[in-house]
C-alpha positions in Angstrom: -25.9 55.9 -53.2 -28.5 57.6 -55.4 -32.0 56.9 -54.4 -35.4 58.6 -55.7 -38.6 59.3 -53.8 -41.7 59.3 -56.1 -44.1 61.2 -54.1 -42.2 63.2 -51.9 -44.2 65.6 -51.0 -47.2 63.5 -49.8 -47.2 62.3 -45.7 -44.7 59.0 -46.3 -42.8 60.7 -49.3 -42.0 63.3 -47.2 -40.9 61.1 -43.4 -38.8 58.8 -45.9 -37.0 62.3 -47.1 -36.3 63.2 -43.6 -35.6 59.8 -42.6 -32.7 59.4 -44.9 -31.1 63.0 -44.7 -30.9 62.6 -40.9 -29.2 59.2 -40.8 -27.6 58.9 -44.4 -25.1 60.3 -46.9 -27.2 59.5 -50.0 -28.1 61.7 -52.3 -31.6 61.9 -53.2 -33.7 62.6 -56.5 -36.9 64.1 -55.5 -40.2 64.0 -57.9 -43.6 65.4 -57.0 -46.5 64.2 -57.4 -46.8 67.0 -60.6 -43.5 66.2 -61.9 -42.6 65.1 -65.3 -40.9 61.2 -64.9 -38.0 60.8 -66.7 -37.7 56.8 -66.7 -34.4 57.6 -67.5 -32.6 59.5 -65.0 -34.8 56.9 -62.8 -33.4 53.8 -64.0 -29.9 55.3 -63.1 -30.8 55.4 -59.5 -30.0 52.8 -57.0 -33.1 52.5 -55.4 -36.6 54.4 -56.4 -38.9 54.9 -53.3 -42.8 54.7 -54.9 -44.9 56.7 -52.3 -48.0 57.0 -54.9 -51.2 55.1 -55.5 -51.6 52.2 -56.8 -52.4 53.6 -60.0 -49.2 55.8 -60.2 -46.9 52.5 -59.1 -48.5 50.3 -61.7 -47.2 53.2 -64.5 -43.7 53.4 -63.2 -42.4 50.8 -61.5 -42.8 48.4 -64.8 -40.6 50.5 -66.7 -37.5 50.6 -64.9 -37.7 47.6 -62.2 -35.6 45.4 -64.7 -32.9 48.4 -63.9 -33.3 49.7 -60.3 -34.3 48.4 -57.2 -38.1 49.4 -56.5 -39.3 50.0 -53.3 -43.4 50.2 -53.8 -45.5 51.6 -50.8 -48.7 51.4 -52.7 -50.6 47.8 -51.9 -50.5 47.2 -55.7 -48.1 44.6 -56.0 -48.5 43.1 -52.5 -50.1 40.0 -53.3 -48.4 39.1 -56.7 -46.8 35.7 -55.9 -43.7 37.2 -57.9 -43.0 40.3 -55.6 -42.1 39.9 -52.4 -44.0 41.4 -48.9 -41.8 42.6 -46.5 -41.2 43.9 -42.8 -37.3 43.1 -42.6 -36.9 43.0 -38.8 -39.0 39.5 -39.2 -37.5 37.8 -42.1 -34.6 39.0 -44.3 -34.4 36.2 -47.0 -36.2 38.1 -49.3 -32.9 38.9 -50.1 -32.2 35.7 -52.2 -35.6 35.9 -54.0 -35.8 39.2 -55.7 -36.0 38.3 -59.6 -33.3 40.0 -60.9 -36.0 41.2 -63.5 -38.5 42.1 -61.3 -36.6 43.9 -58.1 -39.6 45.0 -56.9 -40.1 44.6 -53.1 -43.6 45.4 -51.5 -44.4 47.6 -48.3 -46.9 46.1 -46.6 -50.0 48.1 -45.4 -49.4 49.7 -42.2 -52.1 48.1 -40.2 -50.6 44.6 -41.6 -47.2 45.7 -40.1 -48.1 46.6 -36.9 -50.0 43.8 -36.2 -47.7 41.0 -37.4 -44.8 42.3 -35.7 -45.8 41.3 -31.8 -47.6 37.9 -33.7 -44.0 37.0 -35.3 -43.1 35.1 -31.5 -46.1 34.6 -30.8 -46.2 31.7 -33.9 -42.7 31.0 -33.2 -43.5 29.6 -30.0 -47.1 28.6 -29.9 -48.5 28.5 -33.5 -51.5 30.7 -34.0 -54.9 29.7 -35.1 -57.2 32.9 -35.0 -56.3 36.4 -35.1 -59.2 39.0 -33.9 -57.7 42.9 -34.5 -59.9 46.1 -33.8 -58.1 48.1 -35.7 -58.0 52.6 -34.7 -56.7 54.3 -37.4 -55.7 58.0 -37.6 -56.5 60.1 -39.8 -52.7 60.5 -41.4 -53.2 57.1 -42.5 -55.8 58.4 -45.5 -53.4 60.4 -46.6 -52.3 64.4 -46.8 -56.0 66.4 -48.3 -57.7 64.3 -45.3 -55.5 64.6 -42.8 -55.9 68.8 -43.7 -59.8 68.3 -43.8 -59.4 66.9 -40.2 -57.3 69.8 -38.9 -59.7 72.3 -41.0 -62.8 70.7 -39.9 -61.8 71.6 -36.0 -61.2 74.6 -36.5 -63.6 76.0 -38.6 -66.5 74.1 -37.3 -67.3 72.6 -40.7 -68.0 68.9 -40.6 -68.7 68.9 -44.4 -66.9 65.5 -45.8 -64.8 66.0 -49.0 -61.6 63.3 -48.7 -63.7 60.7 -46.0 -66.6 59.3 -46.6 -68.0 61.1 -43.0 -67.1 64.2 -41.3 -63.8 63.1 -38.9 -63.5 65.5 -36.5 -65.6 64.4 -32.9 -66.2 61.5 -35.2 -65.5 58.0 -36.3 -66.7 55.3 -38.4 -66.1 51.6 -39.3 -65.4 51.6 -42.8 -62.0 52.3 -44.2 -61.7 52.1 -47.9 -64.4 51.0 -49.9 -67.1 47.9 -49.2 -66.3 44.3 -51.1 -70.2 43.2 -51.6 -69.4 39.4 -52.6 -69.8 38.2 -49.5 -73.2 40.2 -47.4 -73.2 38.2 -44.4 -69.5 38.4 -43.3 -68.9 42.2 -45.5 -65.5 43.3 -45.5 -64.0 46.6 -46.6 -60.6 47.0 -48.3 -58.0 47.8 -45.3 -59.8 44.8 -43.4 -59.2 42.3 -46.5 -55.2 43.7 -46.9 -54.8 42.6 -43.4 -56.5 38.9 -44.2 -54.1 38.3 -46.9 -51.0 40.7 -45.9 -50.7 38.8 -42.4 -50.4 35.5 -44.1 -48.1 35.3 -46.6 -45.8 37.9 -44.5 -45.3 35.3 -41.9 -45.8 32.5 -44.2 -48.6 31.3 -42.1 -52.4 29.9 -43.0 -53.9 31.0 -39.7 -57.9 33.1 -40.0 -58.0 36.7 -38.8 -60.9 38.4 -38.3 -60.3 42.6 -38.8 -62.6 45.0 -37.7 -61.0 48.9 -38.8 -62.2 51.7 -37.8 -61.1 55.7 -38.4 -60.7 57.6 -35.4 -59.9 61.8 -35.0 -56.6 61.0 -34.1 -54.1 62.7 -36.2 -51.1 59.8 -36.2 -50.5 56.9 -35.0 -52.9 53.3 -35.4 -54.2 51.6 -32.1 -54.8 48.4 -32.3 -57.0 45.5 -29.7 -55.8 42.0 -30.8 -57.3 38.4 -29.5 -55.3 35.7 -30.4 -56.0 32.1 -30.3 -52.8 30.0 -30.1 -52.3 26.2 -30.7 -50.2 25.6 -27.9 -51.2 26.7 -24.5 -48.7 29.4 -22.7 -46.9 30.6 -19.5 -48.2 34.0 -19.1 -44.0 35.0 -17.8 -42.2 33.4 -20.1 -44.6 34.8 -22.6 -43.4 38.0 -21.9 -40.1 37.3 -21.4 -40.2 36.4 -25.1 -42.3 39.4 -26.4 -39.6 41.0 -24.4 -36.2 39.4 -26.3 -37.5 39.3 -29.4 -38.1 43.0 -29.0 -34.2 43.4 -28.1 -33.3 41.8 -30.9 -35.1 43.4 -34.0 -35.6 46.8 -32.4 -39.5 46.3 -33.6 -41.3 45.4 -30.7 -41.1 47.7 -27.3 -43.3 46.1 -24.4 -44.9 48.3 -21.7 -45.6 46.6 -18.9 -46.7 49.1 -16.0 -50.5 50.1 -16.6 -49.8 53.2 -15.0 -47.8 54.6 -18.6 -50.1 53.0 -21.6 -48.4 53.6 -25.1 -50.7 55.5 -26.7 -51.3 58.2 -30.1 -49.6 60.9 -28.0 -46.3 59.2 -27.2 -46.0 56.7 -29.8 -45.5 59.0 -32.5 -42.3 59.8 -33.7 -41.2 56.2 -33.0 -39.8 53.2 -35.0 -41.5 50.1 -32.7 -44.7 48.7 -32.4 -45.7 49.3 -28.5 -47.7 46.8 -27.0 -49.3 46.7 -23.2 -51.9 45.6 -21.2 -50.9 42.0 -22.3 -53.3 39.4 -20.6 -53.8 36.0 -20.8 -57.7 35.1 -21.2 -58.3 31.6 -21.1 -56.1 28.2 -22.0 -54.3 29.5 -25.5 -55.8 33.2 -25.6 -53.8 36.1 -25.8 -55.6 39.6 -25.3 -53.1 43.0 -25.9 -53.4 46.4 -27.0 -50.9 48.1 -29.7 -49.7 51.2 -30.9 -47.6 52.0 -33.8 -46.9 55.2 -36.1 -48.5 54.5 -38.8 -45.6 57.1 -41.0 -42.6 55.6 -39.9 -43.5 51.9 -38.3 -46.1 51.3 -40.9 -44.7 52.8 -43.7 -41.3 55.7 -44.0 -39.2 53.3 -41.6 -39.9 50.3 -43.1 -38.9 51.0 -46.8 -35.5 52.8 -45.3 -34.8 49.7 -43.5 -35.7 47.8 -46.4 -33.4 50.0 -48.9 -30.7 50.0 -46.0 -30.9 46.1 -46.2 -30.5 45.8 -50.1 -27.6 48.5 -50.1 -25.5 46.3 -47.7 -26.5 43.1 -49.7 -26.2 44.6 -53.4 -24.2 47.5 -53.4 -20.8 46.3 -51.3 -18.8 47.8 -53.3 -20.4 51.2 -53.2 -20.8 52.0 -49.7 
């Protein structure tokens, strides 16, 4: 298999390259951020991963997606009605819906992936009316320059903010992205808007989502506090069994039941599941839980890698 990683020197691109090199014998054609783009070469690849920002995806993808599969990690195509927004363990029917003249698959936002995986079995078994989520997002989610800035601030006691809106060392701030001023009574930032819109597209649902996103001084792995108002009441022990069964089947969810050993960014980094703990029935139809997930793997590179494996298994059967 011939695959290309555009943006291979970034945090997500480098994680994706390691995943492929450690697990597959695919031939990787790497493109760094400063490299010239050979579009004929990209069109000849079996799969092209775009680990770049929106503007670069918008420039590259339309020139190649009629000729090769494009897995895009930016947010540019996520809400395009002609493009599938995919968490592959939740639904592989997207493989039958890929348009032959626009073979783009969008990788969701990292926090959205982390949220929808544990929501899926809850939605299927009990329905969902509302979800409230507070996210505590690591600095690596802001990219390589932000992570370097974080490490520099700690090492040098210099708290100048260049790539983030505020100093992040020994600090946190309640905005990720920019603010949408269209509704001052309920102002949200771009990260919160992504979670709201992407969650229902992925799950083919219409429940209300109320996110509040916070950047925290953690290198890697995002955390969330989630409250779910279900349509139907649930038995706590039965729900736990259903979550465990879902995790066993999909390998996408891990349930922690021992409160003396909880998932935190330190022990969840470099894993491929969403980890949830402190699962609580707060009252009838109301559930709360704590969630941690590696944003660079589960929230980005690993999700794209699994999509690629499914595409290869379904469209390149004679090549493998």
